[in-house]
N, C-alpha and C positions, 0 to 999 in steps of 0.2 A: 387972577386969570393967567399970569405968566407961569405960576407954579403948576396950574392944571394942565396948560399946554405942554410944559416940560415933561410932566408925568406921562401924558399921552404919547409924546414923541419918544420918550425912553421906552415905554411899553411896546410901541411899534417896532423900535429897533431891536428890542429883545425878542419880539415875536419873529422878526425876520431871521434872527440868529437861530432861534429854536427850530424854525422850519428848515433852515439850511442844514442843520445838524441832524434832522429827522429823528429827534429823541422821542421814543414812545413813552407815554405817561398814562397813569390810571386816573380814575375820578378824584382821587385825593391829591393829585398833582405831584405824585412821587415818581421818580424815575423807575421804570420797571426793570427787573433783572432779565426778563425774557422779552422777546419781540422778534420782529422780522428782519432785524439787521444782524450783521456779523455771522452770516451763514456761509460766507466764502463764495457767493455767487459772483462770477466775473463781471467787472465793470463794462467790458466790451462784449459781453454775451448778448444773445438775442433776447429782447423783451418785447412783448406786444401788449399794449394797454397795461403796462406795469407788471405783467406776469412773465417770469423768466421761462424760456422755452428750451426743452431738451429732448433727447431721443435715447431709445434703447436700440442700438444697431443689431440687425440680424446676425446671429452667431454662425449661420451656415448649416444649422442642423434641421432645416425645414425646407420648404419649397423655394425660399429666398436664399441667395448666396450670402456669405459673410461680407459685411460692410465695415469699413473703418469710419471713424467719425470724420476724418479728413475728407473722405469721399462724400459723406452727407453734407458737410459744411460747404464743400466746393459746389455741389449740385444746387444747394439752397441759396448760396451767396451770402451766408451769415454764419456766425460762430455759435454753436450750441452752448447753452448755459449749463446743462447737466448731461452726464454720460452714464447710462445705466448698463450694468453687466451682471451676470449670474455666476455663482459658484456653489458647489455642494460640500457639506461636511459629511463624509461617508464613513468615517471611523473616528477613533479617539485621537487621530493624528491628522492635522490640517496644515497643509503647506501653502494654500492659496494660489497654486500654480495657474488655475483658470483666470485669476485676476491679474497676477503679475505678468502673464503672457501679453497683455495689452497695455502695460504701463506706459510704454513709449508713446502710443497713440493718445492715451489719456492725458499725459503731460503736455504733448504738443497741442492738444485741443484747448487747454486752459480751462476746461469745464470742471464743475464739481463732479466727483466720481461717486455715483450712487451704486454702492456695492450690495447686491442682493445675495446674502449668504443663506443658503437653504440647508437645514439639517435633515439628512436622510436617516441618521440615527435617532433614537428616541430622545425626546426633549430632556428626559432625566439623565441623559448621558452627556449633556452639555455642562461639563464640570468647570470649575475655575481654571483647571489646566487647559481644557479645550478653549475656553474663552481667552486665556492668555496667548494661545497660539494664533487665534484670530487677531488679537491686538497686535501681535508681532507683524502680521501681514499688513494690517492697516498702517502701521508705522512706516513700512517700506514706502508707502505712497506719501504719507505726510512728510517724511524726511526729504522728499523731492518737491515739497511745497504744494502738494495736491490736497485740496480740501475733500474730505470724505463724508458722505452721508451713509451710514451703515444700516441697511434695511435687513435686519436679521429676521429670519423666519416669516417673511412676508406672506400674506394671504393664509395665515395659520388656520383660521376658522374654516377655510375651504380644503386646504391640503390634508388635513387630518381625515376628511371625509373620503377623499379619493385615494388615500393610502400613500401619498408622497411623504407626509409627516406622520409621526407616531407619538402618542402621549396625550395627556389631559391638558386642559387649560391651566390648571394649577402647575403642572410640570413646565408648561411653556413660560409662565410668569417667572418661575425660579430660574429657568435657563436665560430668559431675557435679562434678569437682574445680574446674573453672572457676566453676561456679555457687556452690559452697561458699565458695571464696575470696572471691568478690565479695559474696556475700549474708550468709554466716553467720559470717564471721570478724570483720567490722568493725561488725556491728549486733547487739547483745545481744538485741534483741527478735525476731530472725529465727532460727528453728531449722530445720535441713535434715533432712527427713523422708524416709528411704529406704523405698520401699513397692512391692515387686514383686507380681506376680500369684501366686496360689496354686500352689505347686510344692514339691518336696522341697528341703530346705535345701542338700543337696549340689549340686543342679542350679543353684543361684543363686550359687555361689562366684565365677564369672567376672564377675558383675555387681556384686560387692561392692567398694565404693571403699576400704574400710579404715575401721576404727572411728574413726580420727582425723579423718575427713572426714564423719562422720555424727553427728547429735544425737539423732534419734529413729528407731526402726525399727518396721516393721509389714508386714503382708501382706494383700492383698485376696482374701478367699475368700467364695463364695456357695454355700450348700447346693444340690445338684441336686434336682430334683423327685423325691420319694419317699425322700429321705435321712432317716435317723432323727434327729430333732431333740430327742429326749428325753434327760434326763440331761446329762452334759458330755462324752461320748465324742467327739462331732464337733468340739467346741472343741479338745480335745486332739489330735485327728487333724490338724486344720487348722494349729494354731498351736504345738503343743508342741515339735516338733523345731526349728522356726524360732526360737522363743523361746530355746531352749537353745543355739542356734548363734550367733545374732546379738544377742541382748539380754543374757542372763545373764552371759556371759564378760566383757563390757565395762561392765556395769551401765548399759546404755542403756535409756531409757524405751521401752516397747512400747505402741504405739497402733494401733488398727484404723482405717485411713484411710477405708475404706468396706466395707459389707457389707449384706446384706438377704436376705429370703426371701419367696417368694410363696405365695399360696393358704393352705392350712391349716397351713403350716409357720411362719408369721410369729411366732405367740406362743411356740412351742416354741424357735425359734432365738433370739429376743430373751431368753428366760429363760436360755438357755445363756450368752449373752454377759455377763450380769450376775449369774450364779449366786453365792449365798453361798459363801465359801471360795475363789473364784478368786483373790482378791487375796493370800491366804496362799500358794497354790500358785505364783502368778505375781506376785511383789511389784513387778515393774517395769511391770505392766499398768496404764496410766493412763487410757485413754479408748477409746471406740468411737464411730464415726459411722455412722448409718443412711442408706442411699440412699433418700431419700423421693421416688421416681419411679414412674411407671407406664411402664416401658420394658423390653421383652422379657418382663417379668412385672410384675404390679402389686405392687410392693414396699411400698407406702405403709402406714404403721401409725398415722399421725396424721391426715393430710388425706384421710380415707377414711370408711367407714361407721361408724356409731355403736358397733356391737358391737366392731369391731376397736379403735377408739379407747379404749373402756372397758377392754379387755384390756391395752392398752398402758399406760394410766394405772395399772392395778392392778400391773403388773410393775415399772414404773419409779418410781412414786411411793410404793411401800410397802417399799422395800428396808431391810435391816438398818442400824442406826446403827454397827455394829462392822465393821471390816475383816477381822477374824479373822486378824490377823497383817499382814505387810507393813510398809510404811514407818511407819505410825502406831502399830501395835500390837505390834511385836516388835523393839525397838531395843536393841542391846547397849551397855552402859555402858563407857566407856573404861577398860580394864585391870582392871575390878572383877568381871567375869563375872556381873553382875546383869542381869536382863531385866525390862522393863516390858511388861505385856500389856494391850492395850486401854486405854491411858492416856487417850486422847483420843477418845471416841465422836464419830463424824462425823454430822451431821444434814443433812437435805435442806433446801435453801433454795428453796422453791417459792412 
């Protein structure tokens, strides 16, 4: 009896340690090489129901003026976990000036920098030389201690249709691999973030570089006017099949690189994105970034009227401290078959 009780006590202690370390494991009780840890998300960044929250501040090229992240954080009363910005590759020479111009604000924010680098030149012109130039720009950020998620050629399946991008899916895959090899193999602080436009998972197969060339996956979806934003059905419709095809099989982190909603849909869609229980259903879901622009529609939820801002604060600053499962709350102990539930309640640092 003593030996049995000792074994149980030992197992319980080990389970507690396992949960405290949040070690992701697979069904064979082996430590996974990939998971939702070590992504550089700030420990003091805003999380709601265990989803890290970020923004893409308006660049000032639309109906909304330019915002700094410090302005957004001050208005919200919390620190953004991700900071999204855009830059274009317009020739075989890329200096990244659109990105480096905001480096001070990025560094001060402490957020992960989600750099959306958009090739205006043909995909087949993204040579190893161009990729090396992109890597040199990313290194300027990482040398300052900034974690970077490089979202190269995002929404590629859409932008080739409207003429923003040029080339075939095969050309894109080659370009992506050049970018990955230059940026995300040799710099541990840069993660390559594959992020197509909203579409069926089956239709995206030709754009998929292969899981060995991707660090984070996501898909950009915006609700259409009149869409039902109550409950979580739209979230499942937009992201469920994609998650099950590109995230779950490879244990790749799933992040929403950008989304938003206009008019009366704002609050409902925001609530869907951070709904309690999503982390349990989608344990690889790590973050979402809101498109804080007035562009095509007024998507702003922070830099806007007082009533909308109040609703945003209520949704984002009052989330549950428990993930309801996922990486913190449902970790299986090596070989013991024991589980720890909700071992580490997560608090908001605001």
